[in-house]
C-alpha positions as CSV (number, residue, x, y, z in Angstrom):
1,M,112.7,-47.6,-7.7
2,I,112.2,-45.3,-4.7
3,R,109.0,-43.5,-3.8
4,L,108.1,-41.6,-0.6
5,T,104.6,-40.3,-0.1
6,N,103.7,-37.8,2.6
7,V,106.3,-39.2,4.9
8,E,106.8,-38.0,8.4
9,K,109.3,-39.3,11.0
10,T,109.1,-38.3,14.6
11,Y,111.1,-39.5,17.7
12,N,109.8,-39.7,21.2
13,G,106.4,-38.6,20.0
14,H,107.3,-34.9,19.5
15,I,110.8,-34.5,17.8
16,T,110.1,-34.2,14.1
17,A,113.0,-35.3,11.9
18,L,111.1,-35.4,8.6
19,S,107.8,-33.9,7.6
20,G,105.7,-33.8,4.4
21,I,108.4,-35.7,2.3
22,N,107.4,-36.6,-1.2
23,L,110.2,-37.9,-3.4
24,Q,110.6,-40.2,-6.3
25,V,113.9,-41.6,-7.6
26,E,113.9,-43.5,-10.9
27,K,116.2,-46.4,-11.9
28,G,119.7,-45.3,-12.8
29,E,119.5,-41.8,-11.2
30,F,122.3,-40.2,-9.1
31,V,120.8,-38.0,-6.4
32,F,122.6,-35.9,-3.8
33,L,120.8,-35.1,-0.5
34,V,122.1,-31.8,0.8
35,G,121.4,-29.5,3.7
36,P,122.7,-28.4,7.1
37,S,123.3,-30.8,10.0
38,G,120.0,-31.9,11.5
39,A,118.1,-31.3,8.3
40,G,117.0,-35.0,8.1
41,K,119.4,-36.4,5.5
42,S,120.6,-39.4,7.6
43,T,117.0,-40.1,8.7
44,L,115.9,-40.2,5.1
45,I,118.8,-42.6,4.2
46,K,117.8,-44.9,7.1
47,L,114.3,-45.0,5.9
48,L,115.5,-46.3,2.5
49,Y,117.3,-49.3,3.9
50,R,114.7,-50.0,6.6
51,E,116.8,-49.0,9.6
52,E,113.9,-46.8,10.5
53,V,110.2,-46.9,9.5
54,P,108.0,-43.8,8.9
55,T,105.7,-42.5,11.6
56,K,103.3,-41.5,8.8
57,G,103.2,-42.0,5.1
58,Q,104.6,-44.6,2.8
59,V,108.2,-45.6,1.8
60,Y,108.4,-47.9,-1.3
61,V,111.8,-49.2,-2.3
62,L,112.2,-51.8,-5.1
63,G,108.5,-52.3,-5.0
64,E,108.4,-53.1,-1.3
65,D,106.3,-51.1,1.2
66,L,109.0,-50.8,3.9
67,G,106.5,-49.7,6.6
68,R,104.7,-53.0,6.3
69,M,107.7,-55.2,5.8
70,R,108.0,-58.1,8.3
71,R,111.3,-58.3,10.3
72,S,112.1,-61.6,8.7
73,Q,112.0,-60.1,5.2
74,I,114.5,-57.3,6.0
75,P,117.8,-59.3,5.5
76,F,116.6,-60.4,2.0
77,F,115.6,-56.9,1.1
78,R,118.9,-55.5,2.1
79,R,120.8,-57.9,-0.1
80,R,119.5,-55.8,-3.0
81,I,120.9,-52.6,-1.6
82,G,124.5,-51.4,-0.9
83,V,125.1,-49.0,2.0
84,V,128.3,-47.0,2.6
85,F,128.8,-45.2,5.9
86,Q,131.1,-42.4,7.0
87,D,132.8,-44.6,9.6
88,F,133.4,-47.5,7.2
89,K,132.1,-50.3,9.6
90,L,134.8,-52.8,8.6
91,L,135.6,-55.9,10.5
92,E,139.0,-55.2,12.1
93,D,140.1,-58.8,12.5
94,R,139.4,-59.6,8.8
95,T,141.5,-58.8,5.7
96,V,140.4,-56.6,2.9
97,Y,139.4,-59.7,0.9
98,E,137.5,-61.2,3.8
99,N,135.7,-58.0,4.6
100,V,134.3,-57.8,1.0
101,A,133.7,-61.6,0.8
102,F,131.7,-61.5,4.1
103,A,128.8,-59.7,2.3
104,L,128.5,-62.8,0.0
105,R,129.2,-65.6,2.5
106,V,126.2,-64.6,4.6
107,T,124.0,-65.3,1.4
108,N,125.6,-68.8,0.9
109,C,127.1,-67.8,-2.4
110,P,129.4,-70.5,-3.9
111,A,133.1,-70.2,-3.1
112,R,134.2,-69.9,-6.7
113,E,131.6,-67.1,-7.4
114,I,132.7,-65.3,-4.2
115,Q,136.3,-65.2,-5.4
116,K,135.4,-64.0,-8.8
117,R,133.1,-61.2,-7.5
118,V,135.4,-60.1,-4.7
119,M,138.3,-59.7,-7.0
120,N,136.2,-57.8,-9.5
121,A,135.0,-55.5,-6.8
122,L,138.5,-54.9,-5.6
123,H,139.6,-54.1,-9.1
124,I,136.9,-51.5,-9.5
125,V,138.2,-49.7,-6.3
126,N,141.8,-50.3,-7.2
127,L,142.6,-52.4,-4.2
128,R,143.5,-55.8,-5.6
129,D,147.1,-55.4,-4.4
130,R,145.8,-54.7,-0.8
131,R,143.6,-57.8,-0.6
132,D,145.6,-59.3,2.3
133,A,145.9,-56.1,4.4
134,Y,143.9,-55.5,7.6
135,P,141.8,-52.3,8.1
136,Q,144.3,-50.8,10.6
137,E,147.0,-51.0,7.8
138,L,145.0,-48.9,5.4
139,S,144.5,-45.2,5.0
140,G,141.1,-43.6,5.6
141,G,140.5,-43.4,1.8
142,E,141.5,-47.1,1.3
143,Q,139.2,-48.1,4.1
144,Q,136.3,-46.3,2.4
145,R,137.2,-47.9,-0.9
146,V,136.9,-51.3,0.8
147,A,133.5,-50.3,2.2
148,I,132.4,-49.4,-1.4
149,A,133.7,-52.7,-2.7
150,R,131.7,-54.5,0.0
151,A,128.6,-52.5,-1.0
152,L,129.1,-53.3,-4.7
153,V,130.1,-56.9,-4.5
154,R,126.5,-58.0,-4.3
155,K,125.7,-56.1,-7.4
156,P,123.0,-53.9,-5.7
157,E,120.2,-52.2,-7.5
158,I,120.5,-49.2,-5.2
159,L,123.6,-47.8,-3.5
160,L,123.1,-45.5,-0.5
161,A,125.9,-43.4,1.0
162,D,125.7,-41.4,4.2
163,E,128.4,-38.7,4.3
164,P,130.9,-41.1,2.7
165,T,133.7,-38.5,2.6
166,G,133.1,-36.8,5.9
167,N,136.5,-37.8,7.4
168,L,138.6,-37.6,4.2
169,D,140.8,-35.0,2.6
170,P,139.6,-33.3,-0.7
171,S,141.8,-35.4,-3.0
172,T,140.7,-38.7,-1.4
173,S,137.1,-37.5,-1.4
174,M,137.3,-36.9,-5.1
175,E,138.3,-40.5,-5.6
176,I,135.3,-41.7,-3.6
177,F,132.9,-39.6,-5.6
178,Q,134.4,-40.9,-8.8
179,L,133.8,-44.5,-7.6
180,L,130.2,-43.7,-6.8
181,E,129.8,-42.1,-10.2
182,R,131.3,-45.2,-11.8
183,A,128.9,-47.5,-10.0
184,N,126.1,-45.3,-11.4
185,L,127.4,-45.6,-14.9
186,Y,127.1,-49.4,-14.5
187,G,123.4,-48.9,-13.9
188,T,123.2,-48.7,-10.1
189,T,120.8,-46.1,-8.7
190,V,122.9,-43.9,-6.3
191,V,121.7,-41.7,-3.4
192,V,124.3,-39.8,-1.4
193,A,123.8,-37.6,1.7
194,T,126.7,-35.1,1.8
195,H,128.1,-31.8,2.9
196,A,130.7,-31.8,0.2
197,R,129.7,-28.6,-1.5
198,A,132.6,-28.5,-4.1
199,F,131.9,-32.0,-5.4
200,V,128.1,-31.5,-5.6
201,D,128.8,-28.3,-7.6
202,A,131.3,-30.0,-9.9
203,M,129.3,-33.2,-10.6
204,K,126.0,-31.6,-11.7
205,K,123.7,-34.4,-10.6
206,R,120.2,-34.1,-9.2
207,V,120.2,-32.3,-5.9
208,V,117.5,-32.6,-3.3
209,E,117.9,-30.0,-0.5
210,L,116.4,-30.5,3.0
211,R,115.9,-28.0,5.7
212,E,114.3,-28.7,9.1
213,G,113.0,-32.0,7.9
214,R,111.4,-30.8,4.7
215,I,112.4,-30.8,1.0
216,V,112.9,-27.2,0.0
217,R,114.5,-27.7,-3.4
218,D,114.7,-30.5,-6.0
219,V,116.6,-29.7,-9.2
220,R,118.2,-31.6,-12.1
221,R,121.9,-30.9,-12.7
222,G,121.9,-28.8,-9.6
223,S,124.4,-27.2,-7.3
224,Y,124.8,-27.4,-3.5
225,S,122.8,-24.2,-3.0
226,E,120.8,-21.8,-5.1
């Protein structure tokens, strides 16, 4: 599903973000990426959806060598992956329904199928009754749930989340992690970069810890720190 081999990522020829990364994630796993700010978590997530390419080494996702992928192939590859960001990235002039539907319209999905899948995604995140609201009318937690619905509506094989609860209170954060866990139970492979120590400790998933661009710990049913 995901395989990184001897991956290094540098910026401006001398700033090392990642070094010596070897990581394999199997289908159906739920993996937390943890570590201090600047450890390389976000860079690793960006490599997985081909926002960045490795300086050295190989990144394989869904059988594709992302370092050799042509630019024209990237949009088709990303249709198989859902991505959730800390800042939501919603379209402010579109309703909740339209924000989620947009992810399907760009793929020329039939209108009837769009309606069915959008309403199902909104049901999963408990937002069917907010379908006509605009982002500015929603709380931060509701906006993040819309972002998760948008990521799930294409039925992705992999769901990536980069600090998805960074701006949310603990109660709302719990709801978001429960939604990510539910997606995993449906068979989606989930990789989450987070600083949310309490939730990592409580959920007992696989934990990969990074420090200064290197993997220093990889444990099953782990906690945030040793």
